[in-house]
MARTI-678060 format. One record per residue (C-alpha): residue in one letter; x, y, z; residue number from 1; chain. Coordinates in nm, 4 decimals, always signed. Layout:
N
NODE | r | x | y | z | k | c
NODE | A | X | Y | Z | NUM | A
...
This chain:
401
NODE | r | x | y | z | k | c
NODE | X | +1.6544 | -9.2342 | -12.2529 | 1 | A
NODE | X | +1.3514 | -9.1899 | -12.1420 | 2 | A
NODE | X | +1.3598 | -9.5027 | -11.9030 | 3 | A
NODE | X | +1.6568 | -9.2850 | -11.7476 | 4 | A
NODE | X | +1.4674 | -8.9941 | -11.6530 | 5 | A
NODE | X | +1.2059 | -9.1750 | -11.4960 | 6 | A
NODE | X | +1.4667 | -9.3007 | -11.2499 | 7 | A
NODE | X | +1.6047 | -8.9935 | -11.2102 | 8 | A
NODE | X | +1.2680 | -8.8241 | -11.1103 | 9 | A
NODE | X | +1.1842 | -9.0903 | -10.8951 | 10 | A
NODE | X | +1.4957 | -9.0825 | -10.6636 | 11 | A
NODE | X | +1.4395 | -8.6951 | -10.6621 | 12 | A
NODE | X | +1.1109 | -8.7434 | -10.5144 | 13 | A
NODE | X | +1.2063 | -8.9901 | -10.2520 | 14 | A
NODE | X | +1.4641 | -8.7406 | -10.1004 | 15 | A
NODE | X | +1.2360 | -8.4697 | -10.0774 | 16 | A
NODE | X | +0.9900 | -8.7077 | -9.8771 | 17 | A
NODE | X | +1.2964 | -8.7797 | -9.6621 | 18 | A
NODE | X | +1.4137 | -8.4244 | -9.5733 | 19 | A
NODE | X | +1.0155 | -8.3229 | -9.4891 | 20 | A
NODE | X | +0.9719 | -8.6422 | -9.2561 | 21 | A
NODE | X | +1.3073 | -8.5435 | -9.0925 | 22 | A
NODE | X | +1.1681 | -8.1648 | -9.0700 | 23 | A
NODE | X | +0.8617 | -8.2745 | -8.9379 | 24 | A
NODE | X | +1.0380 | -8.5317 | -8.6838 | 25 | A
NODE | X | +1.2386 | -8.1869 | -8.5429 | 26 | A
NODE | X | +0.9593 | -7.9860 | -8.5277 | 27 | A
NODE | X | +0.8110 | -8.2199 | -8.3845 | 28 | A
NODE | X | +1.0299 | -8.3152 | -8.0919 | 29 | A
NODE | X | +1.0753 | -7.9759 | -7.9943 | 30 | A
NODE | X | +0.7198 | -7.9138 | -7.9391 | 31 | A
NODE | X | +0.7102 | -8.2450 | -7.7374 | 32 | A
NODE | X | +0.9980 | -8.1022 | -7.5283 | 33 | A
NODE | X | +0.8844 | -7.7529 | -7.5008 | 34 | A
NODE | X | +0.5628 | -7.9227 | -7.3969 | 35 | A
NODE | X | +0.7283 | -8.1623 | -7.1368 | 36 | A
NODE | X | +0.8837 | -7.9011 | -7.0136 | 37 | A
NODE | X | +0.6624 | -7.6471 | -6.9310 | 38 | A
NODE | X | +0.4251 | -7.9246 | -6.7989 | 39 | A
NODE | X | +0.7225 | -8.0025 | -6.5599 | 40 | A
NODE | X | +0.7121 | -7.7021 | -6.3787 | 41 | A
NODE | X | +0.5879 | -7.6330 | -6.0286 | 42 | A
NODE | X | +0.3471 | -7.3996 | -5.9401 | 43 | A
NODE | X | +0.4285 | -7.1443 | -5.6537 | 44 | A
NODE | X | +0.2194 | -6.8858 | -5.4676 | 45 | A
NODE | X | +0.4337 | -6.6077 | -5.3881 | 46 | A
NODE | X | +0.3279 | -6.3211 | -5.1853 | 47 | A
NODE | X | +0.5761 | -6.0042 | -5.2281 | 48 | A
NODE | X | +0.5415 | -5.7338 | -4.9662 | 49 | A
NODE | X | +0.2197 | -5.8035 | -4.9441 | 50 | A
NODE | X | +0.1026 | -5.8655 | -5.3097 | 51 | A
NODE | X | +0.0419 | -6.2127 | -5.4200 | 52 | A
NODE | X | +0.1605 | -6.3701 | -5.7397 | 53 | A
NODE | X | +0.1629 | -6.7200 | -5.8973 | 54 | A
NODE | X | +0.4465 | -6.8575 | -6.0792 | 55 | A
NODE | X | +0.5742 | -7.1331 | -6.2426 | 56 | A
NODE | X | +0.9482 | -7.2697 | -6.1613 | 57 | A
NODE | X | +1.1966 | -7.5098 | -6.2131 | 58 | A
NODE | X | +1.4152 | -7.3785 | -5.9074 | 59 | A
NODE | X | +1.4950 | -7.6093 | -5.6310 | 60 | A
NODE | X | +1.4828 | -7.3938 | -5.3761 | 61 | A
NODE | X | +1.3540 | -7.0840 | -5.2490 | 62 | A
NODE | X | +1.6665 | -6.9190 | -5.2909 | 63 | A
NODE | X | +1.6757 | -7.0250 | -5.6551 | 64 | A
NODE | X | +1.3372 | -6.8667 | -5.7079 | 65 | A
NODE | X | +1.4733 | -6.5285 | -5.5552 | 66 | A
NODE | X | +1.7837 | -6.5712 | -5.7994 | 67 | A
NODE | X | +1.5468 | -6.6012 | -6.0907 | 68 | A
NODE | X | +1.3493 | -6.3134 | -6.0010 | 69 | A
NODE | X | +1.6800 | -6.1274 | -5.9405 | 70 | A
NODE | X | +1.5623 | -6.0420 | -5.5806 | 71 | A
NODE | X | +1.8893 | -5.9852 | -5.3419 | 72 | A
NODE | X | +1.7792 | -6.0848 | -4.9957 | 73 | A
NODE | X | +1.9362 | -5.9159 | -4.6738 | 74 | A
NODE | X | +1.9617 | -6.1154 | -4.3472 | 75 | A
NODE | X | +1.6694 | -5.8986 | -4.1957 | 76 | A
NODE | X | +1.4270 | -5.9803 | -4.4652 | 77 | A
NODE | X | +1.1391 | -6.1701 | -4.3960 | 78 | A
NODE | X | +1.0934 | -6.5112 | -4.5507 | 79 | A
NODE | X | +0.8540 | -6.8051 | -4.4828 | 80 | A
NODE | X | +0.9184 | -7.1114 | -4.5580 | 81 | A
NODE | X | +1.3404 | -7.0304 | -4.4929 | 82 | A
NODE | X | +1.5584 | -7.0135 | -4.8604 | 83 | A
NODE | X | +1.6916 | -7.3431 | -4.8046 | 84 | A
NODE | X | +1.3760 | -7.5073 | -4.8313 | 85 | A
NODE | X | +1.2993 | -7.7444 | -5.1195 | 86 | A
NODE | X | +1.0500 | -7.6219 | -5.3838 | 87 | A
NODE | X | +0.7341 | -7.8237 | -5.4447 | 88 | A
NODE | X | +0.4001 | -7.7903 | -5.6447 | 89 | A
NODE | X | +0.1539 | -7.5552 | -5.4957 | 90 | A
NODE | X | +0.4189 | -7.4309 | -5.2303 | 91 | A
NODE | X | +0.3341 | -7.0769 | -5.0601 | 92 | A
NODE | X | +0.6095 | -6.8507 | -4.9946 | 93 | A
NODE | X | +0.5750 | -6.5242 | -4.7917 | 94 | A
NODE | X | +0.8030 | -6.2193 | -4.8728 | 95 | A
NODE | X | +0.8286 | -5.9233 | -4.6500 | 96 | A
NODE | X | +1.1600 | -5.6892 | -4.7240 | 97 | A
NODE | X | +1.3260 | -5.5239 | -4.4858 | 98 | A
NODE | X | +1.3023 | -5.1379 | -4.4634 | 99 | A
NODE | X | +1.5506 | -4.8908 | -4.3163 | 100 | A
NODE | X | +1.4398 | -4.7078 | -4.0176 | 101 | A
NODE | X | +1.5892 | -4.4742 | -3.7468 | 102 | A
NODE | X | +1.4930 | -4.5130 | -3.3890 | 103 | A
NODE | X | +1.5953 | -4.1940 | -3.1539 | 104 | A
NODE | X | +1.6174 | -4.2572 | -2.8085 | 105 | A
NODE | X | +1.6822 | -3.9865 | -2.5685 | 106 | A
NODE | X | +1.8767 | -3.8211 | -2.8868 | 107 | A
NODE | X | +2.0614 | -4.0716 | -2.9155 | 108 | A
NODE | X | +1.9902 | -4.2020 | -3.3004 | 109 | A
NODE | X | +2.0472 | -4.5664 | -3.4159 | 110 | A
NODE | X | +2.0030 | -4.6985 | -3.7919 | 111 | A
NODE | X | +1.8111 | -5.0611 | -3.8536 | 112 | A
NODE | X | +1.6813 | -5.2674 | -4.0976 | 113 | A
NODE | X | +1.3718 | -5.4203 | -4.0075 | 114 | A
NODE | X | +1.0863 | -5.6192 | -4.1780 | 115 | A
NODE | X | +0.8583 | -5.5617 | -3.8830 | 116 | A
NODE | X | +0.5023 | -5.4618 | -3.9482 | 117 | A
NODE | X | +0.4409 | -5.1647 | -3.7009 | 118 | A
NODE | X | +0.6151 | -4.9619 | -3.4594 | 119 | A
NODE | X | +0.4975 | -5.1840 | -3.1588 | 120 | A
NODE | X | +0.6755 | -5.4573 | -3.3183 | 121 | A
NODE | X | +1.0033 | -5.2619 | -3.4022 | 122 | A
NODE | X | +1.0379 | -5.1801 | -3.0345 | 123 | A
NODE | X | +0.9848 | -5.5711 | -2.9599 | 124 | A
NODE | X | +1.2663 | -5.6594 | -3.1957 | 125 | A
NODE | X | +1.5021 | -5.3961 | -3.0635 | 126 | A
NODE | X | +1.3755 | -5.4951 | -2.6578 | 127 | A
NODE | X | +1.3086 | -5.1340 | -2.6047 | 128 | A
NODE | X | +1.0637 | -5.1428 | -2.3121 | 129 | A
NODE | X | +0.8044 | -4.8524 | -2.2596 | 130 | A
NODE | X | +0.6265 | -4.7219 | -1.9453 | 131 | A
NODE | X | +0.3346 | -4.5480 | -1.9324 | 132 | A
NODE | X | +0.5420 | -4.1975 | -1.8379 | 133 | A
NODE | X | +0.7311 | -4.2445 | -2.1682 | 134 | A
NODE | X | +0.6731 | -4.0924 | -2.5083 | 135 | A
NODE | X | +0.7089 | -4.2109 | -2.8677 | 136 | A
NODE | X | +0.5820 | -4.0725 | -3.2075 | 137 | A
NODE | X | +0.4493 | -4.2354 | -3.4239 | 138 | A
NODE | X | +0.1970 | -4.4655 | -3.1792 | 139 | A
NODE | X | +0.2700 | -4.8096 | -3.1766 | 140 | A
NODE | X | -0.0038 | -4.9066 | -3.3776 | 141 | A
NODE | X | +0.1201 | -4.7061 | -3.6858 | 142 | A
NODE | X | +0.2764 | -4.9460 | -4.0024 | 143 | A
NODE | X | +0.6134 | -4.9027 | -4.0545 | 144 | A
NODE | X | +0.7475 | -4.7313 | -4.3932 | 145 | A
NODE | X | +1.1038 | -4.6729 | -4.5485 | 146 | A
NODE | X | +1.3145 | -4.4212 | -4.3941 | 147 | A
NODE | X | +1.0659 | -4.3837 | -4.0841 | 148 | A
NODE | X | +1.1886 | -4.2022 | -3.7793 | 149 | A
NODE | X | +1.0754 | -4.3357 | -3.4516 | 150 | A
NODE | X | +1.1198 | -4.0484 | -3.1879 | 151 | A
NODE | X | +1.1356 | -4.2168 | -2.8071 | 152 | A
NODE | X | +1.1456 | -3.9973 | -2.5018 | 153 | A
NODE | X | +1.2255 | -4.1923 | -2.1584 | 154 | A
NODE | X | +1.0661 | -4.0587 | -1.8747 | 155 | A
NODE | X | +1.2269 | -4.0041 | -1.5576 | 156 | A
NODE | X | +1.1436 | -3.9342 | -1.1668 | 157 | A
NODE | X | +1.1923 | -3.6055 | -1.0075 | 158 | A
NODE | X | +1.0517 | -3.3781 | -0.7091 | 159 | A
NODE | X | +0.7999 | -3.1277 | -0.7635 | 160 | A
NODE | X | +0.7697 | -2.8577 | -0.4664 | 161 | A
NODE | X | +0.4673 | -2.6218 | -0.5765 | 162 | A
NODE | X | +0.4577 | -2.3545 | -0.2983 | 163 | A
NODE | X | +0.5327 | -2.5640 | -0.0346 | 164 | A
NODE | X | +0.3493 | -2.8414 | -0.1385 | 165 | A
NODE | X | +0.6062 | -3.1826 | -0.2474 | 166 | A
NODE | X | +0.5065 | -3.4826 | -0.4757 | 167 | A
NODE | X | +0.6924 | -3.7083 | -0.6795 | 168 | A
NODE | X | +0.6551 | -3.6672 | -1.0787 | 169 | A
NODE | X | +0.7426 | -3.8104 | -1.4005 | 170 | A
NODE | X | +0.8836 | -3.6144 | -1.7269 | 171 | A
NODE | X | +1.0306 | -3.6093 | -2.0637 | 172 | A
NODE | X | +1.1187 | -3.2606 | -2.0311 | 173 | A
NODE | X | +1.4501 | -3.0907 | -2.1624 | 174 | A
NODE | X | +1.4158 | -2.7706 | -1.9458 | 175 | A
NODE | X | +1.2584 | -2.6840 | -1.6530 | 176 | A
NODE | X | +1.0396 | -2.4146 | -1.8487 | 177 | A
NODE | X | +0.9196 | -2.7449 | -2.0556 | 178 | A
NODE | X | +0.8721 | -2.9363 | -1.7237 | 179 | A
NODE | X | +0.6115 | -2.6800 | -1.5765 | 180 | A
NODE | X | +0.4185 | -2.6625 | -1.8931 | 181 | A
NODE | X | +0.3844 | -2.9884 | -1.9106 | 182 | A
NODE | X | +0.2574 | -3.0391 | -1.5373 | 183 | A
NODE | X | +0.0373 | -2.7546 | -1.6448 | 184 | A
NODE | X | +0.1942 | -2.5076 | -1.3464 | 185 | A
NODE | X | +0.1406 | -2.1283 | -1.4171 | 186 | A
NODE | X | +0.4281 | -1.9012 | -1.3285 | 187 | A
NODE | X | +0.3394 | -1.5646 | -1.1532 | 188 | A
NODE | X | +0.5057 | -1.2318 | -1.1912 | 189 | A
NODE | X | +0.6251 | -1.2326 | -0.8865 | 190 | A
NODE | X | +0.6914 | -1.6334 | -0.8143 | 191 | A
NODE | X | +1.0404 | -1.7400 | -0.8046 | 192 | A
NODE | X | +1.1575 | -2.0991 | -0.9763 | 193 | A
NODE | X | +1.4549 | -2.2886 | -0.8464 | 194 | A
NODE | X | +1.6625 | -2.3959 | -1.0897 | 195 | A
NODE | X | +1.5938 | -2.1362 | -1.3606 | 196 | A
NODE | X | +1.4062 | -2.2075 | -1.6378 | 197 | A
NODE | X | +1.6622 | -2.2361 | -1.8845 | 198 | A
NODE | X | +1.8382 | -2.5131 | -1.6630 | 199 | A
NODE | X | +1.7996 | -2.8842 | -1.8129 | 200 | A
NODE | X | +1.6119 | -3.1201 | -1.5998 | 201 | A
NODE | X | +1.7722 | -3.4447 | -1.4970 | 202 | A
NODE | X | +1.6506 | -3.7582 | -1.2990 | 203 | A
NODE | X | +1.6076 | -3.6608 | -0.9233 | 204 | A
NODE | X | +1.6127 | -3.3176 | -0.9443 | 205 | A
NODE | X | +1.4122 | -3.1106 | -0.7043 | 206 | A
NODE | X | +1.2137 | -2.8259 | -0.9106 | 207 | A
NODE | X | +1.0780 | -2.5385 | -0.6222 | 208 | A
NODE | X | +0.8280 | -2.3176 | -0.7474 | 209 | A
NODE | X | +0.8347 | -2.0273 | -0.4493 | 210 | A
NODE | X | +0.4562 | -1.8312 | -0.4766 | 211 | A
NODE | X | +0.5665 | -1.4801 | -0.3735 | 212 | A
NODE | X | +0.2790 | -1.2529 | -0.2784 | 213 | A
NODE | X | +0.2450 | -0.9167 | -0.2253 | 214 | A
NODE | X | +0.0207 | -0.7804 | +0.0591 | 215 | A
NODE | X | -0.0926 | -0.4546 | +0.2336 | 216 | A
NODE | X | -0.1192 | -0.4824 | +0.6337 | 217 | A
NODE | X | -0.2419 | -0.2040 | +0.8328 | 218 | A
NODE | X | -0.1548 | -0.2314 | +1.2156 | 219 | A
NODE | X | -0.3125 | -0.0274 | +1.4876 | 220 | A
NODE | X | -0.0589 | +0.0985 | +1.7472 | 221 | A
NODE | X | -0.1230 | +0.3011 | +2.0831 | 222 | A
NODE | X | +0.0365 | +0.6275 | +2.1165 | 223 | A
NODE | X | +0.1313 | +0.6131 | +2.5028 | 224 | A
NODE | X | +0.1103 | +0.9296 | +2.7117 | 225 | A
NODE | X | +0.3533 | +1.1251 | +2.9275 | 226 | A
NODE | X | +0.3476 | +1.1882 | +3.2762 | 227 | A
NODE | X | +0.3344 | +1.5457 | +3.3452 | 228 | A
NODE | X | +0.4344 | +1.6890 | +3.6953 | 229 | A
NODE | X | +0.3390 | +2.0404 | +3.8079 | 230 | A
NODE | X | +0.4178 | +2.2127 | +4.1367 | 231 | A
NODE | X | +0.1184 | +2.3272 | +4.3379 | 232 | A
NODE | X | +0.1645 | +2.5711 | +4.6098 | 233 | A
NODE | X | -0.1484 | +2.5133 | +4.7478 | 234 | A
NODE | X | -0.1009 | +2.1467 | +4.8410 | 235 | A
NODE | X | +0.0865 | +2.0383 | +5.1116 | 236 | A
NODE | X | +0.4639 | +1.9321 | +5.0339 | 237 | A
NODE | X | +0.4601 | +1.5645 | +5.0152 | 238 | A
NODE | X | +0.1142 | +1.5149 | +4.8260 | 239 | A
NODE | X | -0.0051 | +1.4745 | +4.4838 | 240 | A
NODE | X | -0.2880 | +1.5314 | +4.2996 | 241 | A
NODE | X | -0.4296 | +1.3821 | +3.9542 | 242 | A
NODE | X | -0.5280 | +1.6722 | +3.7445 | 243 | A
NODE | X | -0.5901 | +1.5014 | +3.4447 | 244 | A
NODE | X | -0.5641 | +1.1183 | +3.4355 | 245 | A
NODE | X | -0.4286 | +1.1068 | +3.0762 | 246 | A
NODE | X | -0.5299 | +0.9122 | +2.7782 | 247 | A
NODE | X | -0.3373 | +0.7378 | +2.4929 | 248 | A
NODE | X | -0.3293 | +0.8272 | +2.1281 | 249 | A
NODE | X | -0.3925 | +0.6075 | +1.8493 | 250 | A
NODE | X | -0.1664 | +0.5523 | +1.5527 | 251 | A
NODE | X | -0.2310 | +0.3444 | +1.2113 | 252 | A
NODE | X | +0.0667 | +0.2119 | +1.0081 | 253 | A
NODE | X | +0.0330 | +0.0603 | +0.6783 | 254 | A
NODE | X | +0.3000 | -0.1951 | +0.5546 | 255 | A
NODE | X | +0.3909 | -0.3561 | +0.2405 | 256 | A
NODE | X | +0.4616 | -0.7376 | +0.3350 | 257 | A
NODE | X | +0.6153 | -0.9977 | +0.1129 | 258 | A
NODE | X | +0.5423 | -1.3783 | +0.1463 | 259 | A
NODE | X | +0.6834 | -1.6449 | +0.0144 | 260 | A
NODE | X | +0.4743 | -1.9986 | +0.0012 | 261 | A
NODE | X | +0.2614 | -1.8257 | +0.2825 | 262 | A
NODE | X | +0.5186 | -1.6998 | +0.5323 | 263 | A
NODE | X | +0.6577 | -1.3299 | +0.5743 | 264 | A
NODE | X | +0.9584 | -1.2535 | +0.4607 | 265 | A
NODE | X | +0.9879 | -0.8885 | +0.4814 | 266 | A
NODE | X | +0.7993 | -0.5708 | +0.5966 | 267 | A
NODE | X | +0.8033 | -0.2474 | +0.5063 | 268 | A
NODE | X | +0.6341 | +0.0819 | +0.6132 | 269 | A
NODE | X | +0.4877 | +0.2552 | +0.3370 | 270 | A
NODE | X | +0.2617 | +0.5035 | +0.5594 | 271 | A
NODE | X | +0.1332 | +0.6381 | +0.8884 | 272 | A
NODE | X | -0.1573 | +0.8286 | +1.0192 | 273 | A
NODE | X | -0.2420 | +0.9926 | +1.3552 | 274 | A
NODE | X | -0.5604 | +0.9033 | +1.4149 | 275 | A
NODE | X | -0.6171 | +1.0044 | +1.7841 | 276 | A
NODE | X | -0.4037 | +1.2583 | +2.0101 | 277 | A
NODE | X | -0.2700 | +1.1292 | +2.3226 | 278 | A
NODE | X | -0.3354 | +1.3349 | +2.6462 | 279 | A
NODE | X | -0.0759 | +1.3181 | +2.8820 | 280 | A
NODE | X | -0.1313 | +1.2593 | +3.2490 | 281 | A
NODE | X | -0.1002 | +1.5712 | +3.4524 | 282 | A
NODE | X | +0.0023 | +1.5092 | +3.8012 | 283 | A
NODE | X | -0.0054 | +1.8362 | +4.0555 | 284 | A
NODE | X | +0.2599 | +1.8148 | +4.3304 | 285 | A
NODE | X | +0.2543 | +2.0153 | +4.6255 | 286 | A
NODE | X | +0.5032 | +2.2299 | +4.7526 | 287 | A
NODE | X | +0.3401 | +2.3996 | +5.0508 | 288 | A
NODE | X | +0.5702 | +2.3866 | +5.3701 | 289 | A
NODE | X | +0.3505 | +2.3648 | +5.6906 | 290 | A
NODE | X | +0.4652 | +2.6694 | +5.9328 | 291 | A
NODE | X | +0.6459 | +2.4317 | +6.2083 | 292 | A
NODE | X | +0.8499 | +2.2472 | +5.9028 | 293 | A
NODE | X | +1.2071 | +2.3632 | +5.8489 | 294 | A
NODE | X | +1.3990 | +2.2954 | +5.5277 | 295 | A
NODE | X | +1.6736 | +2.0716 | +5.5735 | 296 | A
NODE | X | +2.0133 | +2.1035 | +5.4106 | 297 | A
NODE | X | +2.0981 | +1.7863 | +5.1600 | 298 | A
NODE | X | +2.2225 | +1.4879 | +5.3557 | 299 | A
NODE | X | +2.1255 | +1.6270 | +5.7107 | 300 | A
NODE | X | +1.8578 | +1.5074 | +5.9041 | 301 | A
NODE | X | +1.5412 | +1.7782 | +5.9758 | 302 | A
NODE | X | +1.3534 | +1.8064 | +6.2935 | 303 | A
NODE | X | +1.0837 | +1.5514 | +6.2256 | 304 | A
NODE | X | +1.4088 | +1.2967 | +6.1957 | 305 | A
NODE | X | +1.3942 | +1.2785 | +5.8051 | 306 | A
NODE | X | +1.7416 | +1.2625 | +5.6311 | 307 | A
NODE | X | +1.7355 | +1.3812 | +5.2676 | 308 | A
NODE | X | +1.9982 | +1.2463 | +5.0119 | 309 | A
NODE | X | +2.0523 | +1.2620 | +4.6606 | 310 | A
NODE | X | +2.0535 | +0.9260 | +4.4276 | 311 | A
NODE | X | +2.1044 | +0.8082 | +4.0991 | 312 | A
NODE | X | +1.7203 | +0.6352 | +3.9693 | 313 | A
NODE | X | +1.6341 | +0.3907 | +3.7120 | 314 | A
NODE | X | +1.2743 | +0.2453 | +3.6916 | 315 | A
NODE | X | +1.1479 | -0.1120 | +3.6200 | 316 | A
NODE | X | +0.8053 | -0.3208 | +3.5897 | 317 | A
NODE | X | +0.6801 | -0.6598 | +3.7222 | 318 | A
NODE | X | +0.7259 | -0.7911 | +3.3360 | 319 | A
NODE | X | +1.0743 | -0.6928 | +3.2975 | 320 | A
NODE | X | +1.3274 | -0.9671 | +3.1357 | 321 | A
NODE | X | +1.4014 | -1.1960 | +3.3866 | 322 | A
NODE | X | +1.1768 | -1.0231 | +3.6825 | 323 | A
NODE | X | +0.9574 | -1.2731 | +3.8972 | 324 | A
NODE | X | +0.7063 | -0.9866 | +3.9469 | 325 | A
NODE | X | +0.7191 | -1.0136 | +4.3509 | 326 | A
NODE | X | +0.9766 | -0.8047 | +4.5565 | 327 | A
NODE | X | +1.2309 | -0.9147 | +4.7793 | 328 | A
NODE | X | +1.0100 | -0.8614 | +5.0927 | 329 | A
NODE | X | +0.7642 | -1.0928 | +4.9266 | 330 | A
NODE | X | +0.5068 | -0.8348 | +4.7544 | 331 | A
NODE | X | +0.3316 | -0.9375 | +4.4175 | 332 | A
NODE | X | +0.3855 | -0.6543 | +4.1962 | 333 | A
NODE | X | +0.1847 | -0.8178 | +3.9137 | 334 | A
NODE | X | -0.1389 | -0.7966 | +4.1757 | 335 | A
NODE | X | -0.0725 | -0.4447 | +4.3079 | 336 | A
NODE | X | +0.0367 | -0.2520 | +4.0020 | 337 | A
NODE | X | -0.0726 | +0.0596 | +4.1683 | 338 | A
NODE | X | +0.1896 | -0.0014 | +4.4569 | 339 | A
NODE | X | +0.4480 | +0.2556 | +4.5080 | 340 | A
NODE | X | +0.7843 | +0.0483 | +4.5626 | 341 | A
NODE | X | +1.1502 | +0.1330 | +4.5336 | 342 | A
NODE | X | +1.4509 | -0.0895 | +4.4870 | 343 | A
NODE | X | +1.7521 | -0.0327 | +4.7393 | 344 | A
NODE | X | +2.0862 | -0.0782 | +4.8156 | 345 | A
NODE | X | +1.9681 | -0.2442 | +5.1951 | 346 | A
NODE | X | +2.3288 | -0.1079 | +5.3512 | 347 | A
NODE | X | +2.2207 | +0.2200 | +5.2543 | 348 | A
NODE | X | +1.8401 | +0.2216 | +5.2952 | 349 | A
NODE | X | +1.7139 | -0.0830 | +5.4940 | 350 | A
NODE | X | +1.4182 | -0.3016 | +5.3474 | 351 | A
NODE | X | +1.0807 | -0.1612 | +5.4709 | 352 | A
NODE | X | +1.2099 | +0.2100 | +5.5168 | 353 | A
NODE | X | +0.9338 | +0.4788 | +5.3986 | 354 | A
NODE | X | +1.0779 | +0.7269 | +5.1372 | 355 | A
NODE | X | +0.9441 | +1.0187 | +4.9638 | 356 | A
NODE | X | +1.1023 | +1.0481 | +4.6044 | 357 | A
NODE | X | +1.0874 | +1.3612 | +4.4105 | 358 | A
NODE | X | +0.8864 | +1.3174 | +4.1162 | 359 | A
NODE | X | +0.7376 | +1.0081 | +4.2383 | 360 | A
NODE | X | +0.5989 | +1.0493 | +4.5924 | 361 | A
NODE | X | +0.5616 | +0.8491 | +4.8956 | 362 | A
NODE | X | +0.7136 | +0.5042 | +4.9142 | 363 | A
NODE | X | +0.8375 | +0.1597 | +5.0627 | 364 | A
NODE | X | +1.2084 | +0.0159 | +4.9941 | 365 | A
NODE | X | +1.0871 | -0.3343 | +4.9269 | 366 | A
NODE | X | +1.3170 | -0.4370 | +4.6727 | 367 | A
NODE | X | +1.6525 | -0.5080 | +4.5624 | 368 | A
NODE | X | +1.8154 | -0.5563 | +4.2929 | 369 | A
NODE | X | +2.1721 | -0.7227 | +4.1173 | 370 | A
NODE | X | +2.2840 | -0.3681 | +3.9761 | 371 | A
NODE | X | +2.1593 | -0.1466 | +4.2531 | 372 | A
NODE | X | +2.5058 | -0.0720 | +4.4757 | 373 | A
NODE | X | +2.5326 | +0.1940 | +4.6696 | 374 | A
NODE | X | +2.3350 | +0.5659 | +4.5986 | 375 | A
NODE | X | +2.1188 | +0.3982 | +4.3631 | 376 | A
NODE | X | +1.7649 | +0.3245 | +4.3200 | 377 | A
NODE | X | +1.4807 | +0.1628 | +4.0828 | 378 | A
NODE | X | +1.1337 | +0.3358 | +4.0717 | 379 | A
NODE | X | +0.8768 | +0.0388 | +4.0230 | 380 | A
NODE | X | +0.5802 | +0.1544 | +3.7394 | 381 | A
NODE | X | +0.2885 | -0.0560 | +3.6577 | 382 | A
NODE | X | +0.3481 | -0.0094 | +3.2449 | 383 | A
NODE | X | +0.6713 | -0.0026 | +3.0025 | 384 | A
NODE | X | +0.5593 | +0.3544 | +2.9080 | 385 | A
NODE | X | +0.6119 | +0.5112 | +3.2452 | 386 | A
NODE | X | +0.9096 | +0.3177 | +3.3198 | 387 | A
NODE | X | +1.0576 | +0.4596 | +2.9907 | 388 | A
NODE | X | +0.9253 | +0.8452 | +3.0445 | 389 | A
NODE | X | +1.0882 | +0.7792 | +3.3913 | 390 | A
NODE | X | +1.4152 | +0.6997 | +3.2121 | 391 | A
NODE | X | +1.7469 | +0.7446 | +3.4200 | 392 | A
NODE | X | +1.7737 | +1.0839 | +3.6639 | 393 | A
NODE | X | +1.9091 | +1.2162 | +3.9704 | 394 | A
NODE | X | +1.6641 | +1.2732 | +4.2507 | 395 | A
NODE | X | +1.6451 | +1.4073 | +4.6054 | 396 | A
NODE | X | +1.4575 | +1.1559 | +4.8483 | 397 | A
NODE | X | +1.3673 | +1.1739 | +5.1899 | 398 | A
NODE | X | +1.3849 | +0.9164 | +5.4418 | 399 | A
NODE | X | +1.0803 | +0.9182 | +5.6659 | 400 | A
NODE | X | +1.1697 | +0.6810 | +5.9127 | 401 | A
């Protein structure tokens, strides 16, 4: 009986030892397997968006690593080496995720994804070339951020005419007012701008700034004196005597003058003032008839052989339009402003005839004129004022020879 119990106990102990051994073997195998699994991992240095991180992995390719990290890659992301590269121990991987950026060029918006680090790199990536006159915001050296908006204003060439001075300039302005402000041009109250300030500026436009000024101009003008004749019974008929030589007066006129780019375009009389009064020239004309002289009737000859006729008369000067200053007989009237000459129709009064003209005095028929036909004469005066004073009148002339 006792012997049977000993055998049973011995068998029970043997089973326990076997179980403990089996369990120890399983633990050892698991621990060994774990150690073997961990020690077989490869060490990888991963730089994620500028942050460095060291990981151990059994991944076969770089794409597997990102899959294990639950990172979805975009085609615009920057990964180096490429995602198909086989993973090796101590491999260095750089990953820069793409950011969404708005690029606005001349009000045209474009949304892009980019892994570029700076605004300048974005421009190169998008093949956007800038010249020195273009505007960009933010600056090219600025770092790219998610949802950043890059504003680009492309400059264009146009012509600026400022006060008559023209030059070629570059602009990114949208209106004439913006353009002038950009150019540092001040518009004065009277100035005019073409096109208008609110108009849109386009390439190859011409912007004109017309400089307008209002100035005051004071002008002095002479007041021409008149020639007044007075009958003098003490003077022999046919003779004249200057009683008062006459003096011109003086008138000042004030004008408002409008200038555009320095050139006068309008003139308006504001006021006038008489500074000096004129003094008319007074000439005494003799009316005394000699005892032997008889008055002859109109159209008949006198005892001295003179013939009196009535003619229509006008006046002219040596400086009239189309005048040469020389008479038909060769007398230079410009050199002889005091000459007493009348222009006649030679068929009525022959050239060289000496005459006496009522209100004018003794004269010589020494000139002709295209409009002088029949009983008509043209009386010569040295100045336009005297000619205007004479005007048109009917006078009696006496042919002396």
